[in-house]
C-alpha positions as a Markdown table, in Angstrom:
| # | Residue | x | y | z |
|---|---|---|---|---|
| 1 | Met | 56.8 | 20.2 | 12.7 |
| 2 | Asp | 54.0 | 17.8 | 12.7 |
| 3 | Asn | 51.4 | 18.8 | 9.9 |
| 4 | Leu | 49.3 | 15.9 | 10.7 |
| 5 | Ser | 48.6 | 17.0 | 14.3 |
| 6 | Tyr | 44.8 | 17.7 | 15.0 |
| 7 | Lys | 44.1 | 21.0 | 16.6 |
| 8 | Pro | 40.5 | 22.3 | 16.1 |
| 9 | Val | 39.4 | 25.3 | 15.4 |
| 10 | Lys | 36.4 | 26.8 | 18.1 |
| 11 | His | 33.5 | 27.6 | 16.0 |
| 12 | Asp | 30.0 | 28.6 | 17.1 |
| 13 | His | 28.2 | 28.0 | 14.3 |
| 14 | Asp | 24.7 | 28.9 | 15.6 |
| 15 | Glu | 26.5 | 32.0 | 16.7 |
| 16 | Phe | 27.8 | 32.9 | 13.7 |
| 17 | Leu | 24.3 | 32.4 | 11.5 |
| 18 | Lys | 22.7 | 35.0 | 14.0 |
| 19 | Arg | 25.2 | 37.5 | 13.2 |
| 20 | Ala | 25.2 | 37.0 | 9.8 |
| 21 | Phe | 21.7 | 36.8 | 9.2 |
| 22 | Lys | 21.7 | 40.1 | 10.3 |
| 23 | Arg | 23.5 | 41.2 | 7.2 |
| 24 | Lys | 21.4 | 42.4 | 4.3 |
| 25 | Gly | 20.9 | 40.0 | 1.4 |
| 26 | Phe | 22.7 | 37.3 | 3.6 |
| 27 | Lys | 19.4 | 35.0 | 4.2 |
| 28 | Glu | 18.5 | 34.9 | 0.7 |
| 29 | Ala | 21.7 | 33.8 | -0.2 |
| 30 | Tyr | 21.9 | 31.4 | 2.8 |
| 31 | Glu | 18.5 | 29.7 | 1.6 |
| 32 | Ala | 19.6 | 29.4 | -1.9 |
| 33 | Ser | 22.7 | 27.3 | -0.7 |
| 34 | Glu | 21.4 | 25.5 | 2.0 |
| 35 | Leu | 22.3 | 22.1 | 1.0 |
| 36 | Glu | 25.8 | 23.0 | 0.0 |
| 37 | Tyr | 26.0 | 24.6 | 3.7 |
| 38 | Gln | 24.6 | 21.0 | 5.0 |
| 39 | Val | 27.1 | 19.0 | 3.3 |
| 40 | Ala | 30.0 | 21.0 | 4.2 |
| 41 | Arg | 28.9 | 20.9 | 7.9 |
| 42 | Glu | 28.7 | 17.4 | 8.1 |
| 43 | Met | 31.9 | 16.9 | 6.2 |
| 44 | Leu | 33.6 | 19.1 | 8.8 |
| 45 | Arg | 31.8 | 17.4 | 11.8 |
| 46 | Ala | 33.1 | 13.9 | 10.5 |
| 47 | Arg | 36.7 | 15.0 | 10.0 |
| 48 | Ser | 36.4 | 16.6 | 13.6 |
| 49 | Arg | 34.9 | 13.2 | 14.7 |
| 50 | Ala | 37.9 | 11.5 | 13.3 |
| 51 | Lys | 40.5 | 13.8 | 14.7 |
| 52 | Leu | 42.1 | 14.5 | 11.1 |
| 53 | Thr | 43.5 | 17.6 | 9.5 |
| 54 | Gln | 42.9 | 18.6 | 6.2 |
| 55 | Asp | 46.3 | 17.5 | 5.3 |
| 56 | Ala | 45.6 | 13.7 | 6.6 |
| 57 | Val | 42.3 | 13.7 | 4.6 |
| 58 | Ala | 44.4 | 14.8 | 1.5 |
| 59 | Glu | 46.9 | 12.2 | 1.9 |
| 60 | Arg | 44.2 | 9.3 | 2.7 |
| 61 | Met | 42.4 | 10.7 | -0.2 |
| 62 | Gly | 45.3 | 11.2 | -2.7 |
| 63 | Thr | 45.0 | 15.0 | -3.4 |
| 64 | Thr | 45.8 | 18.1 | -2.0 |
| 65 | Lys | 45.0 | 19.9 | 1.2 |
| 66 | Ser | 43.5 | 22.6 | -0.9 |
| 67 | Ala | 41.2 | 20.5 | -2.7 |
| 68 | Val | 39.9 | 19.0 | 0.5 |
| 69 | Ser | 39.5 | 22.7 | 1.4 |
| 70 | Arg | 37.4 | 23.4 | -1.4 |
| 71 | Leu | 35.4 | 20.3 | -0.7 |
| 72 | Glu | 34.5 | 21.5 | 2.6 |
| 73 | Ser | 33.5 | 25.1 | 1.6 |
| 74 | Ala | 30.0 | 25.5 | 0.5 |
| 75 | Gly | 31.2 | 27.6 | -2.6 |
| 76 | Lys | 30.8 | 27.2 | -6.1 |
| 77 | His | 32.3 | 24.1 | -6.1 |
| 78 | Thr | 29.9 | 21.0 | -6.1 |
| 79 | Pro | 31.4 | 17.5 | -5.4 |
| 80 | Ser | 30.4 | 14.7 | -7.3 |
| 81 | Leu | 29.1 | 11.4 | -5.5 |
| 82 | Ala | 32.6 | 9.7 | -6.0 |
| 83 | Thr | 34.3 | 12.0 | -4.5 |
| 84 | Leu | 32.2 | 12.5 | -1.3 |
| 85 | Lys | 32.3 | 8.4 | -1.3 |
| 86 | Arg | 36.1 | 9.0 | -1.1 |
| 87 | Tyr | 36.0 | 11.7 | 1.5 |
| 88 | Ala | 33.6 | 9.9 | 3.9 |
| 89 | Glu | 35.8 | 6.9 | 3.4 |
| 90 | Ala | 39.1 | 9.0 | 4.3 |
| 91 | Val | 37.5 | 9.9 | 7.5 |
| 92 | Gly | 36.3 | 6.6 | 8.4 |
| 93 | Cys | 32.4 | 7.1 | 7.3 |
| 94 | Lys | 30.1 | 5.4 | 4.8 |
| 95 | Leu | 28.2 | 8.1 | 2.5 |
| 96 | Lys | 24.9 | 8.0 | 2.9 |
| 97 | Val | 22.1 | 9.7 | 0.7 |
| 98 | Glu | 18.6 | 9.9 | 1.7 |
| 99 | Leu | 15.6 | 11.7 | -0.4 |
| 100 | Val | 13.0 | 13.0 | 1.9 |
| 101 | Pro | 9.2 | 13.6 | 0.8 |
| 102 | Gln | 8.5 | 17.5 | 0.9 |
| 103 | Lys | 5.6 | 18.5 | 3.2 |
């Protein structure tokens, strides 16, 4: 069995959010973690573009699949810039940080 075969899972994020925002308390919780969700989405998009599995990214980063899974989730774990940079390199990207003036 080839653990490194890329098999994307269909996910309509907009539809998911549409349903989720109907749940009580979701909007407030989502907005409080908006940056973390943005980072997680970017990571998933980059891995998908690279057509890599979590196993493959873990191998390239010298870590475990479960560590990559935690990085890609918008949970309690906040990765360091060094870790984000290693992840970006593993999926063939360059990490870019941007500070945007508030309106």
